[in-house]
C-alpha positions, 0 to 999 in steps of 0.5 A: 500501499503506497502512504505519502507524507506531506510537509510545510514549514520553515515559514509560517503554521508548519504541519504533517499529514499522511495518505495510504492509497491517496486517502487521506489518513491523519494531517495537524499543525505543529502548533497543536504540540508546541504550544506556540502560534502559527509555529514555523518550525520542523513538524517533528510532533506533527509527523509522530502524529499523524504515522502513528495514526496511520500506523506507520513507520517512518522507514515504512513511507513511500513517498515525503513531499515537501509543499515548495522548491527552497532554490527557486524561493533562494532565487526570487531574494537573490533577485529581488535584492539585487532589484533593488539594490542597496536598498534591502542591504540589512534584511539582505544580510540578515537573511542570507547566513541563515539560507545558506545554513540552513534553507538552501540546502533544504533536503539535508535539512529534512534528511537529518530531522528526519532520521533522528525521528526513526534512525530506520529511515536510510536514503533521502532519495524519497524526498521531494519538491513542490510547487508552492502553488501547486500544492495550494492548489492539490489541496484544494482541488483534488479533495473537493467534490468537483470533477473539474474546475478553476483552481484560484489561489492568492496569497502572500507568494510562494516561490514566485507566484502570489496569485495563480490559477488553475485547471482542474480535470479529473487527476491533472491538476494545471497551473496556467497563468500566474501573478509574480512577486512583489505583487501580492494581493496576499502582502497587500492585505497585510500591509495594512494588517501591520499598519493598523497594528495587528501581527502579520500572518496572524492578525489579519482576520481581525482586519477583516472583522474590524473593516464593519465598523469602518467605511472605505473612506479611504478606497482611492486612496488604498486605490493609488498602492494598487493598478487594477486591471478590468480582469482581476490582474495587478500592480504594488506599487513599490515605493510605498511598501517595504516588504520587498528587502526591507524589516517593515511591511510599509513606508514614510511614504505609506505612511505620508498617503494615510496621513499617520504612523503604524499603529502602536499596540501596546500603546495606540487604542484603536479608532475609527480612523483604523476601522475606516482603513480596514473598511478600504482596504478590506473592498480593493481585496474583495473587488480584485477577487470578484474581477478574477472571479468573473474573468477566468469563469468568462475564459475558462466556462467552467462552472465550478470555482476552488479557492485556496492560499491563505486569502481563501480565508477572507470568507467576506469575499468569497460569500461576495462571490458567492453571493454574486452567482458568477459559479454553480458551486464554491469550494474551499480548502479548510487548511487555506495558508501553508498547512495546508500545503503538507497535505496539496504537496502530498495528493499532488503526487500521488495524482499528477506525479504518480498519475492515479485516478482519483475516486470524488466524494460528492460533498468532499475528502476532507473528513469535515477537517477532522483529520487530527488527535482524538482520545478514547473515552477510558484516556479521558478519564484516565488524564482528568483525575490524574490533575484532580479535575472532578467531572460525571460520566454520564450516558450520551443522551444524558450528556447532551440533554446536561450541555444543551440545558445549560447552554440555555442558560447562558453558560459558555460551554467547553467542547472537547470531543472526536478526532480535533480539526486541520486548518484555523476554524474550531469546526466543533471538535475544540470549541468554546460554545454559548447561546446565540440568542443572549444580547451579553455574549459576544462580548462577554466571551471576547472580553472574560473567556478569550481576552482579546478584542470586543470588536471581534465578531463570533459565528454560529453553527447550524442544522443545515436543514436549518439553515436558509430559514436565518441566513441568506444563503442555502448551500453547505459551508462546513467550514465557516469559509464564506459570509452571509447575510442575517433575514431580514425576519429575523433583524431588529429593528434599528433606531434613528440614534443608533444609526447615528452611533460609530464603530464601537458603539456600533456593538453593543445594538442588538440587531437580530433574534442572535445578536451573539452572531450577527456582526454589525453588518447583519452578516455571520460568517457561517458554518454548516453542521450535519449528522453524518461530519459530526454527529456529535455535535449535530446532536447538541445543536438538535436539541438546544433547537427543541428547548429554545426553537433556535438551531444554530449555538456559538462556536468560537475555539477552544482558547484564550486570545495568542493560544493555540487551539486546546490539543488534549484533555489537560490543555482543556482543563487548563484554559476551563480554569483559566478563564470563566468557562462554566462547564466543559464538556470532554468526550462523556465526562462533564465538568462543572466550575464550582466544583473545582478545586480551586487551586488548580486554577491556571493563570497561564494568560500571562504567560501566552505571546498576545497574537 
């Protein structure tokens, strides 16, 4: 049986996955094991996990595929420094020693890392390298439910490509068009992430969440930075940026254009200015993605679209493309960023290099993205006992009934079930849950449990059969990657006084029957839940609906700000004890905060680096 190990590493969100006969068996990000968010190190722990789950030793694996080509990336760095010389000398002197010492000869580095895991692993002849954007495109097309599709990939930068169009048909996949560095939609968005005081490669989703509080009054100034053609292709004016060779994303000319220096997150508060900036770059991003989608559909005439790359995590832009009905069907890889590159690299080798045919799943081939670690009930109980937790073990029906009951009382629950999600979104396996009908839930979750900015929105997990009764959408959205509006009949009328409010003051307005998941523009980031993908989560929401008439719950990732999603029962318990979570449900174990030993409370938040 042919097995392929896929690896992504050394930039951000390192990960590993394993295929057996082309079937996805397991995948996980390294951050979940090291507890270092967006960990870029070689994914030793993730590799150990996927091999163990697949019941394989490293020496049993037929091929090992890395998600990009280091020599091409090095070529891009050298050519960029030459093109911009003498500018960027400081950055050059910082980057080159690391490249020459480690990154340039990555095959040898990867071999040595792998040999340390398994002394029986003797040769590097089964190590291969994929193209970065081919890895992204493969991660989106091959698990998709489409026999044929256009694949649009947009991110910061791979080797040279920043945006690509590929065509997938059965087991073939070919990149047809590319936009090259330094012209990058992902880097444009990251530049504004940096400018508004958020962390690059981490805080882009904050910028997206901030945008609805503002108005796109700086749209024309953003367009001064980027020349956008009618087909969506673009070029960035490098006179305003510093990312090509510098140590920052933007420069003084950029600051002068918008009239302020970048926000210092340690000193400066978020103001209406930053909200308007966010709204402006979001508007331009949506425009570019829309133009690209329209032009490629017109050119190739294919009715299906797959999306990958970091920009594909911009669920607002995705929702706009869906709403315009440019394509009949859209499918987005749930691990659209670099973590998913490990999966794509392996799939590309299986199908493109080895020529193996696809078996197309009418849903998709991602198993709901539940591809990570899982714990047996006996192991959960053993671990909870060892850390001194007080818990009751309930039968299944009692567990669902009791959990849904406390949700109706506006209690907040840590929910730890089944296999961990692969990708950045919690999808009902490692989730914090709440009552969407509560007007105070969003603020309380942000400030008392997640310890993060109050403006950040939360997503609803809704029963698939009830989706179109509550939201202006009626297609599957299992991976929380599409934004849609709340139905008008579920909204609450806004008063004249409330309409005059600006910025963060909008947060306290009750906008619908489900205020905890209704953003300030009446939108919500949707997760549709099916029984065949996550039966336990489905049953919980269904029981909540029986009690309340509301077929959805608030779902946010089980972690605090700056921390990766919890991976073990102990980590779940520590987060439970270190926050104002009311209850914790792990497997069939039910934990009540008031019954816990107070000495077990963890003040671990102070040790976590803010995102």
